[in-house]
MILO-900623 format. One record per atom (N, C-alpha, C, O): residue number from 1; residue in one letter; atom name; x, y, z. Coordinates in pm, whole numbers. Example, Ala and Ser with C-alpha at 12.3 -4.5 7.8 and 13.67 -1.06 7.14 Angstrom:
<recs>
<n 1	res A	atom N	east 1319	north -569	up 780> $
<n 1	res A	atom CA	east 1230	north -450	up 780> $
<n 1	res A	atom C	east 1320	north -330	up 780> $
<n 1	res A	atom O	east 1424	north -332	up 846> $
<n 2	res S	atom N	east 1285	north -225	up 708> $
<n 2	res S	atom CA	east 1367	north -106	up 714> $
<n 2	res S	atom C	east 1290	north 3	up 787> $
<n 2	res S	atom O	east 1341	north 114	up 804> $
</recs>
This chain:
<recs>
<n 1	res M	atom N	east 81	north -118	up 0> $
<n 1	res M	atom CA	east 0	north 0	up 0> $
<n 1	res M	atom C	east 86	north 126	up 0> $
<n 1	res M	atom O	east 48	north 226	up -60> $
<n 2	res Q	atom N	east 199	north 123	up 65> $
<n 2	res Q	atom CA	east 290	north 237	up 66> $
<n 2	res Q	atom C	east 337	north 271	up -75> $
<n 2	res Q	atom O	east 349	north 388	up -112> $
<n 3	res K	atom N	east 363	north 167	up -154> $
<n 3	res K	atom CA	east 410	north 189	up -290> $
<n 3	res K	atom C	east 305	north 261	up -374> $
<n 3	res K	atom O	east 339	north 347	up -456> $
<n 4	res R	atom N	east 180	north 227	up -355> $
<n 4	res R	atom CA	east 74	north 293	up -431> $
<n 4	res R	atom C	east 63	north 441	up -394> $
<n 4	res R	atom O	east 44	north 525	up -482> $
<n 5	res K	atom N	east 75	north 473	up -267> $
<n 5	res K	atom CA	east 69	north 612	up -224> $
<n 5	res K	atom C	east 187	north 691	up -281> $
<n 5	res K	atom O	east 170	north 805	up -324> $
<n 6	res K	atom N	east 306	north 630	up -281> $
<n 6	res K	atom CA	east 424	north 697	up -336> $
<n 6	res K	atom C	east 406	north 720	up -486> $
<n 6	res K	atom O	east 440	north 827	up -536> $
<n 7	res K	atom N	east 355	north 622	up -556> $
<n 7	res K	atom CA	east 334	north 638	up -700> $
<n 7	res K	atom C	east 234	north 749	up -729> $
<n 7	res K	atom O	east 253	north 830	up -820> $
<n 8	res R	atom N	east 126	north 753	up -650> $
<n 8	res R	atom CA	east 26	north 858	up -670> $
<n 8	res R	atom C	east 84	north 995	up -637> $
<n 8	res R	atom O	east 57	north 1094	up -706> $
<n 9	res L	atom N	east 165	north 1001	up -531> $
<n 9	res L	atom CA	east 227	north 1127	up -491> $
<n 9	res L	atom C	east 322	north 1177	up -600> $
<n 9	res L	atom O	east 317	north 1293	up -639> $
<n 10	res W	atom N	east 409	north 1087	up -649> $
<n 10	res W	atom CA	east 502	north 1126	up -755> $
<n 10	res W	atom C	east 428	north 1159	up -885> $
<n 10	res W	atom O	east 470	north 1248	up -959> $
<n 11	res G	atom N	east 322	north 1090	up -911> $
<n 11	res G	atom CA	east 242	north 1119	up -1030> $
<n 11	res G	atom C	east 180	north 1258	up -1022> $
<n 11	res G	atom O	east 180	north 1333	up -1120> $
<n 12	res A	atom N	east 127	north 1290	up -905> $
<n 12	res A	atom CA	east 66	north 1422	up -885> $
<n 12	res A	atom C	east 172	north 1532	up -890> $
<n 12	res A	atom O	east 151	north 1636	up -953> $
<n 13	res L	atom N	east 285	north 1509	up -823> $
<n 13	res L	atom CA	east 394	north 1608	up -826> $
<n 13	res L	atom C	east 450	north 1624	up -967> $
<n 13	res L	atom O	east 478	north 1735	up -1011> $
<n 14	res G	atom N	east 465	north 1513	up -1037> $
<n 14	res G	atom CA	east 517	north 1517	up -1174> $
<n 14	res G	atom C	east 427	north 1597	up -1266> $
<n 14	res G	atom O	east 475	north 1673	up -1349> $
<n 15	res S	atom N	east 297	north 1578	up -1251> $
<n 15	res S	atom CA	east 204	north 1651	up -1338> $
<n 15	res S	atom C	east 202	north 1800	up -1306> $
<n 15	res S	atom O	east 169	north 1881	up -1393> $
<n 16	res L	atom N	east 237	north 1837	up -1182> $
<n 16	res L	atom CA	east 245	north 1979	up -1147> $
<n 16	res L	atom C	east 379	north 2040	up -1186> $
<n 16	res L	atom O	east 385	north 2155	up -1230> $
<n 17	res L	atom N	east 486	north 1963	up -1172> $
<n 17	res L	atom CA	east 619	north 2015	up -1197> $
<n 17	res L	atom C	east 654	north 2023	up -1346> $
<n 17	res L	atom O	east 733	north 2109	up -1386> $
<n 18	res M	atom N	east 599	north 1938	up -1427> $
<n 18	res M	atom CA	east 633	north 1937	up -1570> $
<n 18	res M	atom C	east 604	north 2070	up -1640> $
<n 18	res M	atom O	east 692	north 2120	up -1710> $
<n 19	res P	atom N	east 487	north 2130	up -1624> $
<n 19	res P	atom CA	east 465	north 2261	up -1688> $
<n 19	res P	atom C	east 558	north 2370	up -1634> $
<n 19	res P	atom O	east 604	north 2456	up -1709> $
<n 20	res V	atom N	east 584	north 2365	up -1503> $
<n 20	res V	atom CA	east 674	north 2464	up -1443> $
<n 20	res V	atom C	east 814	north 2448	up -1500> $
<n 20	res V	atom O	east 879	north 2547	up -1534> $
<n 21	res L	atom N	east 862	north 2326	up -1510> $
<n 21	res L	atom CA	east 994	north 2300	up -1567> $
<n 21	res L	atom C	east 1000	north 2340	up -1714> $
<n 21	res L	atom O	east 1102	north 2393	up -1760> $
<n 22	res A	atom N	east 895	north 2313	up -1788> $
<n 22	res A	atom CA	east 891	north 2350	up -1930> $
<n 22	res A	atom C	east 900	north 2502	up -1946> $
<n 22	res A	atom O	east 974	north 2551	up -2032> $
<n 23	res V	atom N	east 827	north 2576	up -1865> $
<n 23	res V	atom CA	east 832	north 2722	up -1871> $
<n 23	res V	atom C	east 971	north 2771	up -1833> $
<n 23	res V	atom O	east 1024	north 2862	up -1896> $
<n 24	res L	atom N	east 1029	north 2713	up -1729> $
<n 24	res L	atom CA	east 1163	north 2751	up -1685> $
<n 24	res L	atom C	east 1266	north 2727	up -1795> $
<n 24	res L	atom O	east 1353	north 2812	up -1819> $
<n 25	res V	atom N	east 1259	north 2615	up -1862> $
<n 25	res V	atom CA	east 1351	north 2585	up -1972> $
<n 25	res V	atom C	east 1334	north 2686	up -2086> $
<n 25	res V	atom O	east 1432	north 2732	up -2143> $
<n 26	res L	atom N	east 1210	north 2720	up -2118> $
<n 26	res L	atom CA	east 1185	north 2818	up -2225> $
<n 26	res L	atom C	east 1239	north 2956	up -2188> $
<n 26	res L	atom O	east 1297	north 3024	up -2273> $
<n 27	res V	atom N	east 1221	north 2998	up -2064> $
<n 27	res V	atom CA	east 1272	north 3128	up -2020> $
<n 27	res V	atom C	east 1424	north 3131	up -2030> $
<n 27	res V	atom O	east 1482	north 3228	up -2079> $
<n 28	res I	atom N	east 1490	north 3026	up -1984> $
<n 28	res I	atom CA	east 1635	north 3018	up -1992> $
<n 28	res I	atom C	east 1681	north 3019	up -2138> $
<n 28	res I	atom O	east 1778	north 3086	up -2172> $
<n 29	res F	atom N	east 1612	north 2946	up -2224> $
<n 29	res F	atom CA	east 1647	north 2940	up -2366> $
<n 29	res F	atom C	east 1637	north 3077	up -2432> $
<n 29	res F	atom O	east 1730	north 3119	up -2501> $
<n 30	res F	atom N	east 1525	north 3146	up -2412> $
<n 30	res F	atom CA	east 1508	north 3276	up -2476> $
<n 30	res F	atom C	east 1599	north 3384	up -2418> $
<n 30	res F	atom O	east 1639	north 3475	up -2489> $
<n 31	res T	atom N	east 1631	north 3373	up -2290> $
<n 31	res T	atom CA	east 1728	north 3465	up -2231> $
<n 31	res T	atom C	east 1865	north 3445	up -2293> $
<n 31	res T	atom O	east 1935	north 3541	up -2323> $
<n 32	res G	atom N	east 1903	north 3320	up -2312> $
<n 32	res G	atom CA	east 2031	north 3289	up -2376> $
<n 32	res G	atom C	east 2037	north 3339	up -2520> $
<n 32	res G	atom O	east 2139	north 3394	up -2562> $
<n 33	res I	atom N	east 1931	north 3322	up -2594> $
<n 33	res I	atom CA	east 1925	north 3371	up -2733> $
<n 33	res I	atom C	east 1939	north 3523	up -2736> $
<n 33	res I	atom O	east 2011	north 3577	up -2820> $
<n 34	res S	atom N	east 1871	north 3591	up -2647> $
<n 34	res S	atom CA	east 1879	north 3736	up -2640> $
<n 34	res S	atom C	east 2021	north 3782	up -2609> $
<n 34	res S	atom O	east 2072	north 3874	up -2673> $
<n 35	res N	atom N	east 2084	north 3720	up -2512> $
<n 35	res N	atom CA	east 2222	north 3755	up -2478> $
<n 35	res N	atom C	east 2317	north 3726	up -2592> $
<n 35	res N	atom O	east 2411	north 3802	up -2616> $
<n 36	res L	atom N	east 2294	north 3617	up -2664> $
<n 36	res L	atom CA	east 2377	north 3582	up -2779> $
<n 36	res L	atom C	east 2365	north 3687	up -2888> $
<n 36	res L	atom O	east 2464	north 3726	up -2949> $
<n 37	res R	atom N	east 2243	north 3734	up -2913> $
<n 37	res R	atom CA	east 2223	north 3838	up -3013> $
<n 37	res R	atom C	east 2295	north 3967	up -2976> $
<n 37	res R	atom O	east 2362	north 4027	up -3060> $
<n 38	res N	atom N	east 2284	north 4008	up -2851> $
<n 38	res N	atom CA	east 2351	north 4131	up -2807> $
<n 38	res N	atom C	east 2502	north 4117	up -2820> $
<n 38	res N	atom O	east 2569	north 4210	up -2865> $
<n 39	res G	atom N	east 2554	north 4004	up -2781> $
<n 39	res G	atom CA	east 2699	north 3982	up -2790> $
<n 39	res G	atom C	east 2747	north 3976	up -2933> $
<n 39	res G	atom O	east 2853	north 4030	up -2965> $
<n 40	res S	atom N	east 2670	north 3912	up -3020> $
<n 40	res S	atom CA	east 2712	north 3902	up -3160> $
<n 40	res S	atom C	east 2704	north 4037	up -3229> $
<n 40	res S	atom O	east 2780	north 4063	up -3322> $
<n 41	res G	atom N	east 2612	north 4123	up -3187> $
<n 41	res G	atom CA	east 2604	north 4257	up -3244> $
<n 41	res G	atom C	east 2727	north 4339	up -3212> $
<n 41	res G	atom O	east 2781	north 4407	up -3300> $
<n 42	res E	atom N	east 2771	north 4333	up -3088> $
<n 42	res E	atom CA	east 2892	north 4405	up -3049> $
<n 42	res E	atom C	east 3014	north 4349	up -3120> $
<n 42	res E	atom O	east 3100	north 4424	up -3166> $
<n 43	res E	atom N	east 3021	north 4218	up -3130> $
<n 43	res E	atom CA	east 3134	north 4154	up -3197> $
<n 43	res E	atom C	east 3132	north 4186	up -3346> $
<n 43	res E	atom O	east 3237	north 4207	up -3407> $
<n 44	res G	atom N	east 3014	north 4191	up -3405> $
<n 44	res G	atom CA	east 3002	north 4226	up -3546> $
<n 44	res G	atom C	east 3051	north 4366	up -3575> $
<n 44	res G	atom O	east 3117	north 4390	up -3677> $
<n 45	res M	atom N	east 3020	north 4460	up -3486> $
<n 45	res M	atom CA	east 3067	north 4597	up -3505> $
<n 45	res M	atom C	east 3219	north 4604	up -3493> $
<n 45	res M	atom O	east 3284	north 4676	up -3568> $
<n 46	res K	atom N	east 3276	north 4529	up -3398> $
<n 46	res K	atom CA	east 3421	north 4527	up -3382> $
<n 46	res K	atom C	east 3489	north 4468	up -3506> $
<n 46	res K	atom O	east 3591	north 4519	up -3552> $
<n 47	res Q	atom N	east 3432	north 4362	up -3559> $
<n 47	res Q	atom CA	east 3488	north 4301	up -3679> $
<n 47	res Q	atom C	east 3477	north 4394	up -3799> $
<n 47	res Q	atom O	east 3570	north 4403	up -3879> $
<n 48	res L	atom N	east 3364	north 4462	up -3813> $
<n 48	res L	atom CA	east 3348	north 4556	up -3923> $
<n 48	res L	atom C	east 3447	north 4671	up -3911> $
<n 48	res L	atom O	east 3507	north 4711	up -4010> $
<n 49	res E	atom N	east 3465	north 4724	up -3791> $
<n 49	res E	atom CA	east 3561	north 4832	up -3771> $
<n 49	res E	atom C	east 3703	north 4786	up -3806> $
<n 49	res E	atom O	east 3779	north 4859	up -3870> $
<n 50	res S	atom N	east 3738	north 4667	up -3764> $
<n 50	res S	atom CA	east 3871	north 4613	up -3794> $
<n 50	res S	atom C	east 3889	north 4593	up -3945> $
<n 50	res S	atom O	east 3994	north 4627	up -4000> $
<n 51	res S	atom N	east 3788	north 4538	up -4010> $
<n 51	res S	atom CA	east 3794	north 4518	up -4156> $
<n 51	res S	atom C	east 3804	north 4650	up -4230> $
<n 51	res S	atom O	east 3878	north 4662	up -4328> $
<n 52	res L	atom N	east 3731	north 4748	up -4183> $
<n 52	res L	atom CA	east 3733	north 4880	up -4246> $
<n 52	res L	atom C	east 3871	north 4944	up -4232> $
<n 52	res L	atom O	east 3924	north 4999	up -4329> $
<n 53	res R	atom N	east 3929	north 4936	up -4114> $
<n 53	res R	atom CA	east 4064	north 4991	up -4093> $
<n 53	res R	atom C	east 4167	north 4921	up -4181> $
<n 53	res R	atom O	east 4255	north 4986	up -4239> $
<n 54	res R	atom N	east 4157	north 4788	up -4191> $
<n 54	res R	atom CA	east 4251	north 4713	up -4276> $
<n 54	res R	atom C	east 4235	north 4751	up -4424> $
<n 54	res R	atom O	east 4334	north 4767	up -4495> $
<n 55	res A	atom N	east 4110	north 4765	up -4468> $
<n 55	res A	atom CA	east 4087	north 4801	up -4608> $
<n 55	res A	atom C	east 4138	north 4942	up -4639> $
<n 55	res A	atom O	east 4196	north 4965	up -4745> $
<n 56	res I	atom N	east 4118	north 5035	up -4547> $
<n 56	res I	atom CA	east 4168	north 5172	up -4564> $
<n 56	res I	atom C	east 4320	north 5171	up -4572> $
<n 56	res I	atom O	east 4379	north 5236	up -4659> $
<n 57	res A	atom N	east 4385	north 5096	up -4482> $
<n 57	res A	atom CA	east 4532	north 5089	up -4482> $
<n 57	res A	atom C	east 4584	north 5022	up -4608> $
<n 57	res A	atom O	east 4685	north 5064	up -4664> $
<n 58	res A	atom N	east 4516	north 4917	up -4654> $
<n 58	res A	atom CA	east 4558	north 4849	up -4777> $
<n 58	res A	atom C	east 4547	north 4942	up -4897> $
<n 58	res A	atom O	east 4635	north 4942	up -4984> $
<n 59	res C	atom N	east 4441	north 5019	up -4903> $
<n 59	res C	atom CA	east 4423	north 5114	up -5013> $
<n 59	res C	atom C	east 4535	north 5218	up -5011> $
<n 59	res C	atom O	east 4594	north 5248	up -5115> $
<n 60	res Y	atom N	east 4564	north 5272	up -4894> $
<n 60	res Y	atom CA	east 4669	north 5374	up -4884> $
<n 60	res Y	atom C	east 4806	north 5316	up -4919> $
<n 60	res Y	atom O	east 4886	north 5381	up -4986> $
<n 61	res A	atom N	east 4832	north 5195	up -4874> $
<n 61	res A	atom CA	east 4961	north 5130	up -4904> $
<n 61	res A	atom C	east 4975	north 5099	up -5053> $
<n 61	res A	atom O	east 5084	north 5110	up -5108> $
<n 62	res T	atom N	east 4866	north 5062	up -5116> $
<n 62	res T	atom CA	east 4870	north 5025	up -5258> $
<n 62	res T	atom C	east 4869	north 5146	up -5350> $
<n 62	res T	atom O	east 4946	north 5151	up -5446> $
<n 63	res E	atom N	east 4783	north 5242	up -5323> $
<n 63	res E	atom CA	east 4760	north 5353	up -5415> $
<n 63	res E	atom C	east 4822	north 5485	up -5372> $
<n 63	res E	atom O	east 4833	north 5577	up -5453> $
<n 64	res G	atom N	east 4861	north 5496	up -5245> $
<n 64	res G	atom CA	east 4919	north 5620	up -5196> $
<n 64	res G	atom C	east 4818	north 5727	up -5161> $
<n 64	res G	atom O	east 4854	north 5840	up -5129> $
<n 65	res I	atom N	east 4690	north 5692	up -5167> $
<n 65	res I	atom CA	east 4582	north 5783	up -5127> $
<n 65	res I	atom C	east 4482	north 5703	up -5043> $
<n 65	res I	atom O	east 4474	north 5581	up -5053> $
<n 66	res Y	atom N	east 4407	north 5775	up -4962> $
<n 66	res Y	atom CA	east 4302	north 5708	up -4886> $
<n 66	res Y	atom C	east 4180	north 5692	up -4976> $
<n 66	res Y	atom O	east 4159	north 5773	up -5067> $
<n 67	res P	atom N	east 4099	north 5589	up -4952> $
<n 67	res P	atom CA	east 3983	north 5564	up -5039> $
<n 67	res P	atom C	east 3880	north 5676	up -5032> $
<n 67	res P	atom O	east 3855	north 5730	up -4924> $
<n 68	res P	atom N	east 3821	north 5710	up -5145> $
<n 68	res P	atom CA	east 3724	north 5820	up -5148> $
<n 68	res P	atom C	east 3588	north 5785	up -5088> $
<n 68	res P	atom O	east 3513	north 5875	up -5051> $
<n 69	res S	atom N	east 3556	north 5654	up -5078> $
<n 69	res S	atom CA	east 3424	north 5616	up -5027> $
<n 69	res S	atom C	east 3423	north 5471	up -4979> $
<n 69	res S	atom O	east 3516	north 5395	up -5007> $
<n 70	res I	atom N	east 3320	north 5436	up -4909> $
<n 70	res I	atom CA	east 3301	north 5298	up -4866> $
<n 70	res I	atom C	east 3277	north 5209	up -4988> $
<n 70	res I	atom O	east 3326	north 5096	up -4995> $
<n 71	res E	atom N	east 3202	north 5260	up -5084> $
<n 71	res E	atom CA	east 3174	north 5184	up -5205> $
<n 71	res E	atom C	east 3303	north 5147	up -5278> $
<n 71	res E	atom O	east 3316	north 5038	up -5332> $
<n 72	res Y	atom N	east 3399	north 5240	up -5279> $
<n 72	res Y	atom CA	east 3528	north 5214	up -5341> $
<n 72	res Y	atom C	east 3599	north 5097	up -5272> $
<n 72	res Y	atom O	east 3658	north 5012	up -5338> $
<n 73	res L	atom N	east 3591	north 5094	up -5141> $
<n 73	res L	atom CA	east 3651	north 4983	up -5066> $
<n 73	res L	atom C	east 3579	north 4851	up -5093> $
<n 73	res L	atom O	east 3642	north 4746	up -5101> $
<n 74	res E	atom N	east 3448	north 4857	up -5107> $
<n 74	res E	atom CA	east 3371	north 4736	up -5136> $
<n 74	res E	atom C	east 3407	north 4682	up -5275> $
<n 74	res E	atom O	east 3424	north 4561	up -5292> $
<n 75	res E	atom N	east 3420	north 4771	up -5373> $
<n 75	res E	atom CA	east 3448	north 4729	up -5510> $
<n 75	res E	atom C	east 3593	north 4683	up -5530> $
<n 75	res E	atom O	east 3617	north 4587	up -5603> $
<n 76	res N	atom N	east 3688	north 4749	up -5465> $
<n 76	res N	atom CA	east 3829	north 4724	up -5494> $
<n 76	res N	atom C	east 3907	north 4649	up -5386> $
<n 76	res N	atom O	east 4013	north 4595	up -5414> $
<n 77	res Y	atom N	east 3856	north 4645	up -5264> $
<n 77	res Y	atom CA	east 3932	north 4583	up -5155> $
<n 77	res Y	atom C	east 3853	north 4477	up -5077> $
<n 77	res Y	atom O	east 3897	north 4433	up -4971> $
<n 78	res G	atom N	east 3741	north 4437	up -5130> $
<n 78	res G	atom CA	east 3666	north 4326	up -5073> $
<n 78	res G	atom C	east 3594	north 4353	up -4942> $
<n 78	res G	atom O	east 3553	north 4259	up -4875> $
<n 79	res L	atom N	east 3579	north 4479	up -4905> $
<n 79	res L	atom CA	east 3505	north 4510	up -4783> $
<n 79	res L	atom C	east 3360	north 4471	up -4801> $
<n 79	res L	atom O	east 3300	north 4498	up -4905> $
<n 80	res Q	atom N	east 3303	north 4406	up -4700> $
<n 80	res Q	atom CA	east 3162	north 4367	up -4704> $
<n 80	res Q	atom C	east 3089	north 4430	up -4587> $
<n 80	res Q	atom O	east 3128	north 4412	up -4471> $
<n 81	res V	atom N	east 2984	north 4503	up -4618> $
<n 81	res V	atom CA	east 2906	north 4572	up -4515> $
<n 81	res V	atom C	east 2761	north 4526	up -4528> $
<n 81	res V	atom O	east 2701	north 4535	up -4636> $
<n 82	res D	atom N	east 2704	north 4477	up -4419> $
<n 82	res D	atom CA	east 2562	north 4442	up -4416> $
<n 82	res D	atom C	east 2485	north 4571	up -4395> $
<n 82	res D	atom O	east 2467	north 4616	up -4282> $
<n 83	res E	atom N	east 2440	north 4631	up -4506> $
<n 83	res E	atom CA	east 2376	north 4762	up -4500> $
<n 83	res E	atom C	east 2240	north 4759	up -4432> $
<n 83	res E	atom O	east 2189	north 4863	up -4390> $
<n 84	res S	atom N	east 2180	north 4641	up -4420> $
<n 84	res S	atom CA	east 2054	north 4632	up -4346> $
<n 84	res S	atom C	east 2079	north 4636	up -4196> $
<n 84	res S	atom O	east 1986	north 4656	up -4117> $
<n 85	res R	atom N	east 2203	north 4617	up -4156> $
<n 85	res R	atom CA	east 2238	north 4615	up -4014> $
<n 85	res R	atom C	east 2323	north 4734	up -3971> $
<n 85	res R	atom O	east 2306	north 4787	up -3861> $
<n 86	res Y	atom N	east 2417	north 4777	up -4059> $
<n 86	res Y	atom CA	east 2511	north 4881	up -4021> $
<n 86	res Y	atom C	east 2508	north 4999	up -4118> $
<n 86	res Y	atom O	east 2489	north 4982	up -4238> $
<n 87	res Y	atom N	east 2527	north 5117	up -4062> $
<n 87	res Y	atom CA	east 2544	north 5239	up -4141> $
<n 87	res Y	atom C	east 2681	north 5295	up -4105> $
<n 87	res Y	atom O	east 2716	north 5304	up -3987> $
<n 88	res I	atom N	east 2759	north 5332	up -4207> $
<n 88	res I	atom CA	east 2891	north 5388	up -4184> $
<n 88	res I	atom C	east 2891	north 5533	up -4230> $
<n 88	res I	atom O	east 2868	north 5562	up -4347> $
<n 89	res D	atom N	east 2918	north 5622	up -4138> $
<n 89	res D	atom CA	east 2937	north 5764	up -4170> $
<n 89	res D	atom C	east 3086	north 5781	up -4198> $
<n 89	res D	atom O	east 3168	north 5774	up -4107> $
<n 90	res Y	atom N	east 3120	north 5804	up -4324> $
<n 90	res Y	atom CA	east 3259	north 5807	up -4369> $
<n 90	res Y	atom C	east 3291	north 5947	up -4419> $
<n 90	res Y	atom O	east 3229	north 5996	up -4513> $
<n 91	res S	atom N	east 3388	north 6012	up -4356> $
<n 91	res S	atom CA	east 3424	north 6149	up -4393> $
<n 91	res S	atom C	east 3571	north 6156	up -4430> $
<n 91	res S	atom O	east 3658	north 6113	up -4353> $
<n 92	res I	atom N	east 3598	north 6210	up -4548> $
<n 92	res I	atom CA	east 3736	north 6226	up -4591> $
<n 92	res I	atom C	east 3760	north 6375	up -4617> $
<n 92	res I	atom O	east 3682	north 6441	up -4685> $
<n 93	res F	atom N	east 3869	north 6425	up -4561> $
<n 93	res F	atom CA	east 3903	north 6567	up -4575> $
<n 93	res F	atom C	east 3994	north 6588	up -4695> $
<n 93	res F	atom O	east 3974	north 6682	up -4773> $
<n 94	res A	atom N	east 4094	north 6502	up -4709> $
<n 94	res A	atom CA	east 4187	north 6510	up -4822> $
<n 94	res A	atom C	east 4240	north 6369	up -4849> $
<n 94	res A	atom O	east 4238	north 6283	up -4761> $
<n 95	res S	atom N	east 4287	north 6346	up -4971> $
<n 95	res S	atom CA	east 4331	north 6212	up -5008> $
<n 95	res S	atom C	east 4456	north 6166	up -4932> $
<n 95	res S	atom O	east 4486	north 6047	up -4930> $
<n 96	res N	atom N	east 4528	north 6259	up -4870> $
<n 96	res N	atom CA	east 4648	north 6221	up -4796> $
<n 96	res N	atom C	east 4629	north 6223	up -4644> $
<n 96	res N	atom O	east 4724	north 6205	up -4569> $
<n 97	res L	atom N	east 4503	north 6243	up -4598> $
<n 97	res L	atom CA	east 4472	north 6240	up -4455> $
<n 97	res L	atom C	east 4377	north 6123	up -4426> $
<n 97	res L	atom O	east 4284	north 6095	up -4501> $
<n 98	res M	atom N	east 4405	north 6057	up -4314> $
<n 98	res M	atom CA	east 4323	north 5943	up -4275> $
<n 98	res M	atom C	east 4178	north 5986	up -4258> $
<n 98	res M	atom O	east 4149	north 6081	up -4185> $
<n 99	res P	atom N	east 4085	north 5916	up -4325> $
<n 99	res P	atom CA	east 3943	north 5951	up -4310> $
<n 99	res P	atom C	east 3892	north 5914	up -4171> $
<n 99	res P	atom O	east 3950	north 5829	up -4103> $
<n 100	res S	atom N	east 3785	north 5978	up -4131> $
<n 100	res S	atom CA	east 3720	north 5940	up -4005> $
<n 100	res S	atom C	east 3591	north 5867	up -4040> $
<n 100	res S	atom O	east 3530	north 5891	up -4144> $
<n 101	res F	atom N	east 3552	north 5777	up -3952> $
<n 101	res F	atom CA	east 3428	north 5704	up -3976> $
<n 101	res F	atom C	east 3363	north 5667	up -3843> $
<n 101	res F	atom O	east 3429	north 5654	up -3740> $
<n 102	res T	atom N	east 3233	north 5651	up -3850> $
<n 102	res T	atom CA	east 3153	north 5607	up -3736> $
<n 102	res T	atom C	east 3062	north 5497	up -3786> $
<n 102	res T	atom O	east 2997	north 5511	up -3890> $
<n 103	res I	atom N	east 3056	north 5387	up -3712> $
<n 103	res I	atom CA	east 2970	north 5276	up -3748> $
<n 103	res I	atom C	east 2851	north 5277	up -3654> $
<n 103	res I	atom O	east 2867	north 5281	up -3532> $
<n 104	res L	atom N	east 2731	north 5272	up -3712> $
<n 104	res L	atom CA	east 2608	north 5269	up -3634> $
<n 104	res L	atom C	east 2535	north 5139	up -3661> $
<n 104	res L	atom O	east 2523	north 5098	up -3776> $
<n 105	res D	atom N	east 2486	north 5076	up -3557> $
<n 105	res D	atom CA	east 2406	north 4955	up -3570> $
<n 105	res D	atom C	east 2261	north 4997	up -3586> $
<n 105	res D	atom O	east 2194	north 5028	up -3487> $
<n 106	res V	atom N	east 2211	north 4999	up -3709> $
<n 106	res V	atom CA	east 2076	north 5049	up -3734> $
<n 106	res V	atom C	east 1970	north 4948	up -3690> $
<n 106	res V	atom O	east 1854	north 4986	up -3673> $
<n 107	res S	atom N	east 2007	north 4822	up -3670> $
<n 107	res S	atom CA	east 1908	north 4724	up -3624> $
<n 107	res S	atom C	east 1869	north 4749	up -3480> $
<n 107	res S	atom O	east 1759	north 4711	up -3441> $
<n 108	res E	atom N	east 1956	north 4812	up -3399> $
<n 108	res E	atom CA	east 1923	north 4844	up -3259> $
<n 108	res E	atom C	east 1828	north 4961	up -3249> $
<n 108	res E	atom O	east 1741	north 4964	up -3162> $
<n 109	res S	atom N	east 1844	north 5057	up -3339> $
<n 109	res S	atom CA	east 1763	north 5179	up -3329> $
<n 109	res S	atom C	east 1633	north 5168	up -3408> $
<n 109	res S	atom O	east 1552	north 5261	up -3406> $
<n 110	res G	atom N	east 1613	north 5055	up -3477> $
<n 110	res G	atom CA	east 1489	north 5039	up -3551> $
<n 110	res G	atom C	east 1494	north 5098	up -3689> $
<n 110	res G	atom O	east 1390	north 5110	up -3753> $
<n 111	res G	atom N	east 1613	north 5135	up -3739> $
<n 111	res G	atom CA	east 1628	north 5190	up -3873> $
<n 111	res G	atom C	east 1699	north 5321	up -3870> $
<n 111	res G	atom O	east 1699	north 5392	up -3769> $
<n 112	res A	atom N	east 1763	north 5355	up -3985> $
<n 112	res A	atom CA	east 1839	north 5480	up -3992> $
<n 112	res A	atom C	east 1753	north 5593	up -4040> $
<n 112	res A	atom O	east 1801	north 5705	up -4052> $
</recs>
């Protein structure tokens, strides 16, 4: 008789705990996905900045001038920019001065 009571008790507890555990697993899963997205966004910006700096330096080393535009770097130096995600404000003062640039993550702000 003790075994039957234990089985009923575990059955009742199991039926109550299963939905709670399922919700807990889903919350942990979606929290992890959210954190992964935030981390990959920051890492993506760092990689884009590094690629942009390398492409600018390669252009200057090869041609003796800094690139006139981002499009020029994309066409001639293999720079790849996900324009649906990033906007680059690129300013050049003279062909012999290092250009300045700012990278904005437009997916965070809801669009540029």
